[in-house]
Backbone as CSV, one residue per row, in Angstrom:
resi,resn,N_x,N_y,N_z,CA_x,CA_y,CA_z,C_x,C_y,C_z
1,MET,102.937,52.403,-97.211,102.532,54.089,-97.201,103.971,54.857,-97.527
2,LYS,103.574,55.775,-98.128,105.126,56.151,-98.353,105.126,57.534,-97.816
3,ASN,105.610,57.831,-97.180,105.846,59.552,-95.832,105.903,60.132,-96.765
4,ASN,105.825,60.797,-97.836,104.956,61.806,-99.003,103.774,61.332,-99.296
5,SER,103.252,60.596,-99.153,101.646,60.512,-99.849,101.304,61.565,-99.930
6,GLY,101.277,62.027,-98.650,99.929,63.647,-99.142,98.440,63.324,-98.112
7,LEU,99.000,61.863,-97.466,97.767,62.332,-96.298,97.581,62.701,-95.404
8,PHE,96.882,62.842,-94.494,96.522,63.464,-92.866,96.359,62.259,-92.567
9,ILE,97.090,62.117,-91.548,97.461,61.112,-90.666,97.005,61.778,-89.282
10,TRP,95.769,61.081,-89.362,94.988,61.126,-87.754,95.807,59.462,-86.903
11,ALA,95.999,60.248,-85.626,96.678,59.330,-84.679,94.925,58.520,-84.095
12,HIS,95.070,57.741,-84.295,94.002,57.139,-83.565,94.062,56.218,-81.984
13,ARG,93.344,57.012,-81.440,93.447,56.788,-79.825,94.886,57.713,-79.310
14,GLY,95.508,57.983,-80.199,97.049,58.183,-79.908,97.508,57.313,-81.020
15,ALA,98.925,57.211,-80.889,99.393,56.215,-81.338,99.540,54.846,-80.609
16,SER,98.399,54.127,-80.399,97.642,53.113,-79.731,97.996,52.283,-79.838
17,ALA,99.372,51.393,-80.546,99.995,50.829,-81.383,100.852,50.488,-80.183
18,PHE,101.575,51.999,-80.152,102.747,51.854,-79.421,102.673,52.016,-77.989
19,ALA,101.695,52.594,-77.505,101.690,53.633,-76.104,100.137,53.280,-76.104
20,PRO,99.393,53.099,-74.784,98.180,52.935,-73.937,97.245,53.608,-74.797
21,GLU,96.690,53.497,-75.519,95.566,54.239,-76.281,94.905,55.360,-75.506
22,ASN,94.254,56.111,-75.620,93.552,57.486,-75.533,94.416,57.927,-73.653
23,THR,95.235,58.279,-73.951,96.565,58.641,-72.742,97.157,59.890,-73.486
24,ILE,97.738,60.573,-72.287,98.688,61.688,-72.717,100.127,60.914,-73.514
25,ALA,100.266,59.577,-72.801,101.513,59.169,-73.287,101.385,58.672,-74.810
26,ALA,100.428,58.001,-75.165,99.848,57.652,-76.751,99.665,59.182,-77.872
27,PHE,99.396,60.428,-77.004,99.564,61.488,-77.606,100.644,62.104,-77.990
28,HIS,101.119,62.121,-77.094,103.224,62.723,-76.824,103.463,61.537,-77.952
29,VAL,103.654,60.069,-77.619,104.440,59.512,-79.095,104.162,60.074,-81.043
30,ALA,102.447,60.197,-80.587,101.944,60.000,-82.035,102.456,61.837,-82.510
31,GLU,102.482,62.589,-81.572,103.222,64.057,-82.229,104.796,63.448,-82.730
32,LYS,105.229,62.744,-81.689,106.776,62.583,-82.216,107.045,61.806,-83.260
33,MET,106.125,60.593,-83.375,105.892,59.796,-84.382,106.138,60.936,-85.993
34,GLY,105.090,62.350,-85.701,104.553,62.771,-87.192,103.428,62.734,-87.511
35,ALA,102.691,62.561,-86.726,101.455,62.277,-86.813,100.693,63.518,-87.054
36,ASP,99.417,63.877,-87.821,99.262,65.199,-88.473,97.998,65.926,-87.230
37,GLY,96.923,64.930,-86.856,96.086,65.150,-85.798,96.273,63.536,-84.820
38,ILE,95.498,64.310,-83.713,95.252,62.882,-82.706,93.777,62.772,-82.648
39,GLU,93.302,61.711,-82.524,91.661,61.044,-82.344,92.035,60.267,-81.137
40,LEU,90.716,61.043,-80.326,90.180,60.284,-78.797,88.895,60.315,-78.574
41,ASP,88.626,59.455,-77.901,86.912,59.397,-77.693,86.345,60.138,-75.992
42,ILE,85.517,60.356,-76.007,84.958,60.942,-74.775,83.543,60.290,-74.459
43,ARG,84.070,60.027,-72.710,83.009,59.927,-71.984,82.930,60.625,-70.704
44,LEU,81.601,60.164,-70.025,81.848,61.429,-68.843,81.958,60.542,-67.470
45,SER,82.343,61.214,-65.993,82.333,61.344,-65.249,80.861,61.393,-64.454
46,SER,80.894,60.309,-63.626,79.836,60.788,-62.732,79.478,62.138,-62.354
47,GLU,80.230,63.099,-62.310,79.854,64.725,-62.323,79.923,65.410,-64.000
48,GLY,79.231,64.369,-64.496,79.710,65.097,-66.247,80.893,65.493,-66.929
49,VAL,81.759,65.312,-66.698,83.308,65.752,-66.643,83.204,65.275,-67.660
50,PRO,84.206,65.576,-69.119,84.496,64.554,-70.300,86.064,64.550,-69.787
51,VAL,85.941,62.981,-69.915,87.109,61.983,-69.660,87.482,61.006,-70.672
52,VAL,88.743,61.028,-71.241,88.988,60.665,-72.766,89.284,58.616,-72.393
53,ILE,88.156,58.170,-73.023,88.250,56.668,-72.636,87.367,56.467,-73.792
54,HIS,87.311,55.149,-74.295,86.462,54.779,-75.321,85.686,53.920,-74.754
55,ASP,85.966,52.798,-74.327,84.870,51.975,-73.416,84.023,52.691,-73.069
56,PRO,82.529,51.704,-72.467,82.084,52.260,-71.421,82.052,52.202,-69.792
57,ARG,83.180,50.793,-70.123,83.645,50.379,-68.708,85.177,50.525,-69.004
58,VAL,85.772,50.569,-66.883,87.363,50.705,-67.432,87.882,49.511,-67.712
59,ASP,87.396,48.511,-67.384,87.823,47.370,-67.400,89.137,46.849,-68.143
60,ARG,88.848,47.141,-69.467,89.326,46.905,-70.436,90.960,47.501,-70.460
61,THR,91.155,48.584,-70.119,91.904,49.552,-70.472,92.683,50.122,-68.834
62,SER,92.058,49.705,-68.212,92.901,49.643,-66.225,92.919,48.540,-65.788
63,ASP,93.028,49.221,-64.820,93.359,48.276,-63.564,92.617,48.164,-62.254
64,SER,91.297,48.395,-63.103,89.763,48.411,-62.072,88.979,48.003,-62.930
65,THR,87.603,48.073,-62.455,86.327,47.495,-62.859,85.422,48.570,-62.965
66,GLY,84.427,48.747,-63.577,83.442,49.465,-63.322,82.766,50.053,-64.187
67,LEU,81.841,50.980,-64.647,81.393,52.362,-65.602,82.289,53.244,-65.368
68,VAL,82.098,54.335,-66.734,82.933,55.304,-66.171,82.112,56.098,-65.819
69,HIS,80.889,55.982,-65.814,79.648,57.776,-65.708,79.466,56.774,-64.166
70,GLY,79.822,55.870,-63.429,79.974,55.222,-62.186,81.064,55.872,-61.218
71,LYS,81.860,56.635,-62.020,83.356,56.933,-60.952,83.560,58.141,-61.595
72,THR,83.431,59.013,-60.007,84.218,60.295,-60.132,85.259,61.276,-60.547
73,VAL,85.961,61.992,-61.097,86.707,62.223,-61.675,88.282,61.661,-61.091
74,ALA,88.381,62.202,-60.061,89.280,62.093,-58.516,89.530,60.164,-58.702
75,GLU,88.275,59.538,-58.814,88.511,58.196,-58.953,88.559,57.357,-59.439
76,LEU,88.696,58.234,-60.727,89.132,57.251,-62.503,90.354,58.083,-62.247
77,LYS,91.074,58.890,-62.152,92.334,59.737,-61.851,93.529,58.691,-61.167
78,ARG,92.521,57.372,-60.096,93.446,56.895,-59.276,93.636,55.658,-60.499
79,LEU,92.801,55.463,-61.223,93.483,54.090,-61.974,94.680,54.218,-62.511
80,ASP,95.406,53.072,-63.164,96.153,52.896,-63.758,95.501,52.402,-65.172
81,MET,95.736,53.092,-65.769,95.823,52.741,-67.326,96.633,52.784,-68.423
82,GLY,97.844,52.748,-68.002,99.202,51.932,-69.122,99.757,50.344,-68.450
83,GLY,99.500,49.906,-67.295,100.381,48.945,-67.156,99.824,47.710,-67.706
84,TRP,98.679,48.147,-67.916,98.499,46.402,-69.646,98.929,46.308,-69.964
85,MET,99.285,47.200,-70.191,100.325,47.673,-72.149,101.953,47.348,-71.773
86,ALA,102.858,47.943,-70.972,103.932,47.538,-70.767,104.163,48.207,-69.134
87,PRO,105.389,47.513,-68.864,105.715,48.221,-67.103,106.064,49.629,-67.555
88,LYS,106.619,49.770,-68.690,107.079,51.605,-68.677,105.844,52.622,-68.759
89,PHE,104.939,52.036,-68.967,103.470,53.187,-68.995,102.747,52.771,-67.246
90,ARG,103.317,51.885,-66.645,102.455,51.706,-65.282,102.201,53.122,-64.684
91,GLY,101.056,53.524,-64.491,100.641,54.271,-63.678,100.156,55.625,-64.180
92,GLU,99.956,55.298,-66.329,99.643,56.410,-66.345,97.848,56.794,-66.410
93,PRO,97.649,57.857,-66.135,96.732,58.258,-66.058,95.751,58.470,-67.006
94,ILE,93.974,58.427,-66.627,92.909,59.137,-67.129,92.918,60.495,-67.633
95,PRO,93.183,60.851,-68.564,93.302,62.289,-69.000,91.715,62.924,-69.177
96,THR,91.545,63.960,-69.101,90.386,64.502,-68.767,90.420,65.461,-70.488
97,LEU,88.878,65.754,-71.022,89.420,66.355,-72.167,90.130,68.021,-71.789
98,GLU,89.741,68.471,-70.912,90.847,69.550,-70.438,92.616,69.617,-70.574
99,ASP,92.840,67.863,-69.688,94.110,67.745,-69.525,94.853,67.819,-70.809
100,VAL,94.240,67.264,-72.274,94.735,67.628,-73.342,94.663,68.422,-74.010
101,LEU,93.441,69.425,-74.116,93.232,70.627,-74.831,94.473,71.464,-74.075
102,ILE,95.041,71.311,-73.204,96.551,72.104,-72.425,97.135,71.644,-72.616
103,TRP,97.541,70.400,-72.827,99.013,69.616,-73.103,98.753,70.303,-74.581
104,LEU,97.473,69.997,-75.253,97.854,69.802,-77.032,98.306,71.465,-77.536
105,ASP,97.482,72.231,-76.578,97.727,74.181,-77.350,97.529,74.043,-78.975
106,ASN,98.004,74.257,-79.366,97.264,74.476,-81.385,98.580,73.506,-82.070
107,ARG,99.163,72.575,-81.146,100.341,72.080,-82.346,99.695,71.100,-83.077
108,MET,98.528,70.659,-82.469,98.178,69.313,-83.774,96.362,69.160,-83.950
109,THR,96.108,68.970,-84.502,94.587,68.836,-84.806,94.250,67.853,-84.109
110,VAL,92.948,68.341,-83.302,92.435,66.933,-82.652,91.149,66.746,-82.872
111,ASN,90.795,65.193,-82.978,89.110,64.721,-83.387,88.601,64.209,-82.015
112,ILE,87.556,64.738,-81.625,87.071,64.603,-80.412,86.163,64.075,-80.597
113,GLU,86.106,62.197,-80.839,85.021,61.766,-81.007,83.925,61.484,-79.458
114,LEU,82.618,61.728,-79.489,81.571,61.864,-79.024,80.970,60.454,-78.988
115,LYS,81.287,59.496,-77.917,80.386,58.326,-77.825,79.355,58.699,-77.163
116,LEU,78.813,59.523,-76.581,77.467,59.996,-75.891,77.124,61.303,-76.360
117,PRO,75.848,61.611,-77.180,75.171,62.764,-77.620,75.660,63.430,-76.312
118,ARG,75.226,63.129,-75.449,75.019,64.174,-73.977,76.462,64.963,-73.677
119,ALA,77.257,64.372,-74.165,78.733,65.020,-73.925,78.884,66.220,-74.413
120,MET,78.135,66.337,-75.680,78.516,67.427,-76.671,78.560,68.896,-75.469
121,PRO,77.362,69.434,-74.897,77.713,70.589,-74.161,79.037,70.772,-73.133
122,PRO,79.294,70.168,-72.472,80.604,69.959,-71.750,82.055,70.162,-72.869
123,VAL,81.745,69.375,-73.694,82.577,69.501,-74.483,82.772,70.952,-75.073
124,LEU,81.603,71.358,-75.332,81.881,72.842,-76.198,82.164,73.891,-75.355
125,THR,81.762,73.906,-74.024,82.284,74.566,-72.757,83.447,74.746,-73.272
126,LEU,84.440,73.317,-72.631,85.558,73.604,-73.177,86.200,74.303,-74.175
127,LEU,85.605,73.615,-75.165,86.110,74.407,-77.076,85.982,76.023,-76.881
128,GLN,85.205,76.281,-75.795,85.351,77.998,-75.995,86.155,78.333,-74.425
129,LYS,86.800,78.107,-73.841,87.190,77.731,-72.616,88.768,78.230,-73.722
130,TYR,89.330,77.420,-74.363,90.333,77.041,-75.196,89.960,77.553,-76.502
131,PRO,89.996,78.262,-76.695,89.943,79.302,-78.140,90.626,78.343,-79.121
132,GLN,92.102,78.399,-78.541,93.185,77.765,-79.428,93.029,76.573,-80.115
133,ALA,92.275,75.530,-79.358,92.339,74.234,-79.720,91.956,74.375,-81.580
134,ARG,92.712,73.558,-81.963,91.689,73.248,-83.726,91.483,72.041,-83.325
135,ALA,90.399,71.952,-83.379,88.782,70.600,-82.977,88.277,70.268,-84.402
136,LEU,87.769,68.870,-84.510,87.038,68.362,-85.306,86.182,67.473,-83.966
137,VAL,84.877,68.064,-84.006,84.016,66.891,-83.617,83.259,65.747,-84.363
138,SER,83.591,64.788,-83.868,82.525,63.182,-84.852,81.571,62.517,-83.796
139,CYS,80.275,62.173,-84.532,79.874,61.100,-83.539,79.157,60.210,-84.457
140,PHE,79.397,59.027,-84.293,77.720,58.181,-85.231,76.244,58.527,-84.875
141,LYS,76.146,59.386,-83.939,74.549,59.785,-83.371,74.238,61.352,-84.351
142,HIS,74.396,61.632,-85.661,74.227,62.120,-86.115,73.198,63.277,-86.230
143,PRO,72.415,63.345,-85.278,71.468,64.357,-84.494,72.019,66.084,-83.940
144,VAL,72.965,64.739,-83.307,73.853,65.517,-82.324,74.781,67.098,-83.172
145,LEU,74.957,66.056,-84.293,76.152,67.223,-84.972,75.284,68.317,-86.051
146,GLU,74.239,67.918,-86.252,73.607,68.720,-87.057,72.712,70.289,-86.582
147,ILE,72.847,70.078,-85.284,72.348,71.234,-84.266,73.579,72.057,-84.322
148,HIS,74.237,71.854,-84.526,75.900,72.655,-84.062,76.346,73.035,-85.225
149,PRO,75.679,73.526,-86.554,76.617,73.745,-87.716,78.158,75.104,-87.304
150,GLU,77.914,75.627,-86.190,78.825,76.287,-86.132,80.447,75.643,-85.868
151,LEU,80.329,74.099,-85.652,81.526,73.579,-85.395,82.358,72.719,-86.813
152,PRO,83.170,72.484,-86.679,84.021,72.069,-87.799,83.155,70.699,-87.301
153,ARG,82.950,69.515,-87.829,82.053,68.055,-87.889,82.928,67.116,-88.843
154,GLY,82.600,65.783,-87.501,83.041,64.399,-89.062,81.929,64.191,-88.612
155,PHE,80.995,63.485,-89.655,79.984,62.625,-89.387,81.089,60.752,-89.484
156,LEU,80.873,60.011,-88.857,81.371,58.913,-89.121,80.104,58.052,-89.070
157,THR,80.566,56.659,-89.752,79.463,55.478,-90.334,79.944,54.459,-90.442
158,GLU,79.106,53.419,-90.056,79.883,51.632,-90.254,79.340,50.964,-91.089
159,SER,77.770,52.099,-91.705,77.159,51.157,-92.732,77.316,51.234,-94.172
160,ARG,76.829,49.860,-94.592,76.831,49.625,-95.874,75.723,50.807,-97.063
161,PHE,75.335,51.650,-96.550,74.256,52.417,-97.041,74.990,53.782,-96.520
162,TRP,75.789,54.263,-97.229,76.797,54.889,-96.194,76.594,56.187,-97.040
163,ARG,75.381,56.367,-98.156,74.847,57.362,-98.947,74.026,58.346,-97.838
164,ARG,73.347,57.730,-97.349,72.386,58.106,-96.324,73.176,59.212,-95.478
165,ALA,74.378,58.728,-94.795,74.607,59.551,-93.835,75.577,60.744,-94.578
166,LEU,76.190,60.287,-95.961,76.823,61.698,-96.609,75.431,62.112,-96.801
167,ASN,74.785,62.099,-97.264,73.325,63.096,-97.050,73.123,64.103,-96.271
168,ARG,73.563,63.895,-94.972,73.107,64.230,-94.342,73.968,65.136,-93.886
169,ALA,75.078,64.548,-94.447,76.398,65.408,-93.918,76.539,66.632,-94.695
170,ILE,75.941,66.199,-95.646,76.022,67.356,-96.703,75.191,68.494,-96.491
171,ARG,73.913,68.220,-96.181,72.783,68.673,-95.582,73.398,69.873,-94.480
172,SER,74.076,69.348,-93.606,74.263,70.161,-92.582,75.582,70.869,-92.242
173,GLY,76.474,70.721,-93.674,77.543,71.949,-94.091,78.553,71.302,-93.128
174,ALA,78.716,69.750,-92.822,79.800,69.254,-92.013,81.115,69.176,-92.825
175,THR,81.877,69.207,-92.280,83.724,69.404,-92.879,84.398,68.357,-93.373
176,ALA,84.027,66.819,-92.725,84.383,65.470,-92.755,83.750,64.882,-93.261
177,PHE,84.032,63.824,-93.354,83.020,62.246,-93.657,84.304,60.924,-93.316
178,HIS,83.603,60.620,-92.332,84.345,59.286,-91.995,84.175,58.028,-91.771
179,PRO,84.405,57.422,-92.968,83.274,56.030,-93.293,84.339,54.897,-92.517
180,ARG,83.795,53.986,-92.046,84.864,52.807,-91.983,85.322,52.402,-93.157
181,GLU,86.698,51.800,-92.894,87.826,51.028,-94.071,87.037,50.495,-95.231
182,ASP,86.277,49.855,-95.298,85.827,48.416,-95.977,84.856,48.853,-96.437
183,ARG,83.597,50.559,-96.034,82.913,50.488,-96.814,83.362,51.695,-97.959
184,VAL,84.751,52.529,-97.590,84.585,52.981,-99.113,84.735,52.554,-100.306
185,THR,84.648,53.346,-101.044,84.454,53.272,-102.610,84.930,54.053,-103.460
186,PRO,85.759,54.279,-104.595,86.265,55.230,-105.082,84.988,56.494,-105.403
187,GLY,83.528,56.040,-105.613,82.380,56.590,-105.753,82.240,57.417,-104.949
188,MET,82.335,57.202,-103.488,82.367,57.823,-102.494,82.827,59.080,-101.955
189,VAL,84.347,58.726,-102.627,85.201,60.054,-102.579,84.900,60.557,-103.186
190,GLN,84.544,60.445,-104.691,84.456,62.077,-105.688,82.799,62.256,-104.878
191,GLU,81.959,61.355,-104.509,80.885,62.193,-103.969,81.371,63.263,-102.829
192,ALA,81.993,62.813,-101.974,82.009,63.376,-101.267,83.018,64.919,-101.129
193,HIS,83.660,64.817,-102.498,84.554,65.479,-102.721,84.060,66.676,-103.637
194,ARG,82.931,65.838,-104.081,81.837,67.213,-104.713,80.965,68.079,-104.211
195,ALA,81.106,67.237,-103.004,80.166,68.531,-101.946,80.927,69.296,-101.033
196,GLY,82.113,69.193,-100.900,83.442,69.932,-100.738,83.643,69.502,-98.714
197,LEU,83.148,68.491,-98.423,83.763,67.090,-97.889,84.944,66.641,-97.969
198,LYS,85.999,66.459,-96.775,86.788,65.809,-96.997,86.369,63.938,-96.211
199,VAL,87.033,63.127,-96.913,87.240,61.588,-96.689,88.298,61.403,-95.979
200,PHE,87.891,60.804,-94.470,89.522,60.254,-93.543,88.586,58.231,-93.027
201,PRO,88.972,58.069,-93.973,88.535,56.650,-93.293,89.204,55.917,-92.073
202,PHE,88.176,54.958,-91.062,89.256,54.473,-90.061,88.478,52.755,-90.240
203,THR,89.900,52.142,-89.768,90.929,52.723,-88.954,91.476,51.404,-89.827
204,VAL,92.866,52.408,-90.321,94.005,51.699,-91.609,95.088,51.174,-91.180
205,ASP,95.557,50.025,-90.875,96.797,49.569,-90.251,97.698,49.281,-91.386
206,ASP,97.076,48.630,-92.907,97.583,47.716,-93.667,98.166,49.074,-94.838
207,PRO,99.905,48.803,-94.912,99.906,50.032,-95.473,99.243,49.908,-97.162
208,GLN,98.678,48.129,-98.075,98.256,48.567,-99.368,96.824,49.072,-99.251
209,GLN,96.508,48.973,-98.341,95.028,49.581,-97.965,95.248,51.363,-98.144
210,ALA,96.566,51.595,-97.645,96.793,53.235,-97.157,97.314,53.583,-98.608
211,GLU,98.022,52.884,-99.232,98.164,53.260,-100.730,97.293,53.512,-101.838
212,ARG,95.993,52.065,-101.356,94.916,51.905,-102.846,94.110,53.551,-102.202
213,PHE,93.834,53.674,-100.637,92.992,54.780,-100.688,93.315,56.230,-101.241
214,CYS,94.845,55.878,-101.200,95.852,57.589,-101.345,95.131,57.695,-102.957
215,ARG,95.416,56.680,-103.984,94.816,56.602,-104.980,93.731,56.551,-105.761
216,TRP,92.697,56.829,-104.362,91.444,57.173,-104.787,90.958,58.524,-103.877
217,GLY,92.099,58.926,-103.526,91.989,60.074,-103.315,91.616,60.639,-102.262
218,VAL,91.580,59.762,-101.017,90.851,60.377,-99.622,92.254,61.464,-99.188
219,ASP,91.459,61.880,-97.888,92.352,63.367,-97.496,93.631,62.848,-96.288
220,GLY,93.144,61.296,-95.990,94.203,60.741,-94.982,93.290,60.005,-94.208
221,ILE,93.969,59.100,-92.941,93.010,58.018,-92.519,93.463,58.166,-91.075
222,PHE,92.760,57.625,-90.004,92.523,57.121,-89.390,93.869,55.864,-89.214
223,THR,94.595,55.988,-88.207,95.123,54.909,-88.395,96.161,54.457,-86.495
224,ASN,96.449,53.219,-85.990,97.152,53.056,-84.968,98.830,52.785,-85.120
225,ARG,99.238,52.787,-86.467,100.853,52.429,-86.284,101.233,53.244,-87.497
226,LEU,100.144,53.495,-89.001,101.421,53.789,-89.706,101.243,55.604,-89.994
227,PHE,102.512,55.761,-89.196,103.044,57.374,-89.255,104.147,57.405,-90.382
228,PRO,104.517,59.056,-90.222,105.583,59.119,-91.151,106.972,59.239,-90.521
229,GLN,107.305,58.765,-89.147,108.407,58.944,-88.480,108.886,60.510,-88.823
230,VAL,108.259,61.479,-88.551,108.718,62.904,-88.437,109.484,62.744,-89.937
231,ASP,108.669,62.985,-90.968,108.866,63.584,-92.393,108.722,65.237,-92.277
232,THR,110.046,65.962,-91.859,109.475,67.693,-91.694,109.361,68.500,-92.898
233,ASP,109.666,67.619,-93.847,108.949,68.268,-95.142,108.098,68.561,-95.460
234,ARG,107.022,67.036,-95.204,105.646,67.352,-95.620,104.718,68.528,-94.613
235,THR,103.974,68.910,-95.490,102.451,70.028,-94.919,101.307,69.796,-95.148
236,HIS,100.599,69.867,-94.250,99.271,69.913,-94.532,98.384,70.831,-94.583
237,ASP,97.051,70.777,-94.772,96.410,72.182,-94.844,95.500,71.831,-93.635
238,THR,95.345,72.477,-92.925,94.451,72.286,-91.266,93.007,71.723,-92.055
239,VAL,92.420,71.230,-91.146,91.373,70.189,-91.169,90.336,71.344,-90.177
C-alpha cells in the first residue's frame, strides 16, 4: 500500500502487530506510525465501567484468567496486559475508556466498538463528559445503533447478506459501513457511497488487498500493520 493512497487508516486495537492490543502502548505506537484513527473494543467491569479489551475473558491477553465482567476495575488494573507479547511491555495495564479519552484528547478519531449493547449508556456518559473526543461508535448488534441517531455510527457486518445490514445503516442515518474484508465488492462500495456512507473494511493486513480496495474507492481500512510511517503531507477529512 502506498503512503499517499488517501485511505483513512484505522489502527485495529491500536498498532496491534507491534504492541499489545487494546493498550495505551498500542495506541501510542499507532499515533507515532501515522495512523489517522484508533479502533478499540469495549466490555464492562463488574461495576459496569467501560474497559478496553476484545475478549470476554482476560486469558488470552493477560497473565490471569476469568471473565472481564467478573472482575472489578481495581482487579483488572492489576493484570499484566503486555508481557505475553514482549518483555518490554510487561506490566502494561488494561485501560478504561476514560483513560483512553483523557490520553487521546482530540488528536485522532477513535472508533469505539461495543462488544455488548449494554455498554452503550456508560459509553455515552463518557462521551458527554469528554466532548472534545472525535468518536465513532460501532457494533455488530445494530438495534443499539439505530436508537442513537445523535451519534456518529458505524454498522459492522460479517454476513454475505450485507445488503440487509447496509439498508439498516442507511435507514438509521449512519456515518459508515464496516464490512469484513472478504465481503467487500465494488457494488457494495458504490451503494454505500450513493447513500452517503463511508466504507471501512476490516481487518486488512495484505498490501495487495489494500491496493485493491483503494481502486474500488473505499474510504479507509482497519489494519493491524499497514501504517504510513508518518507521512506528514497526508491529510484526511475527519470521520
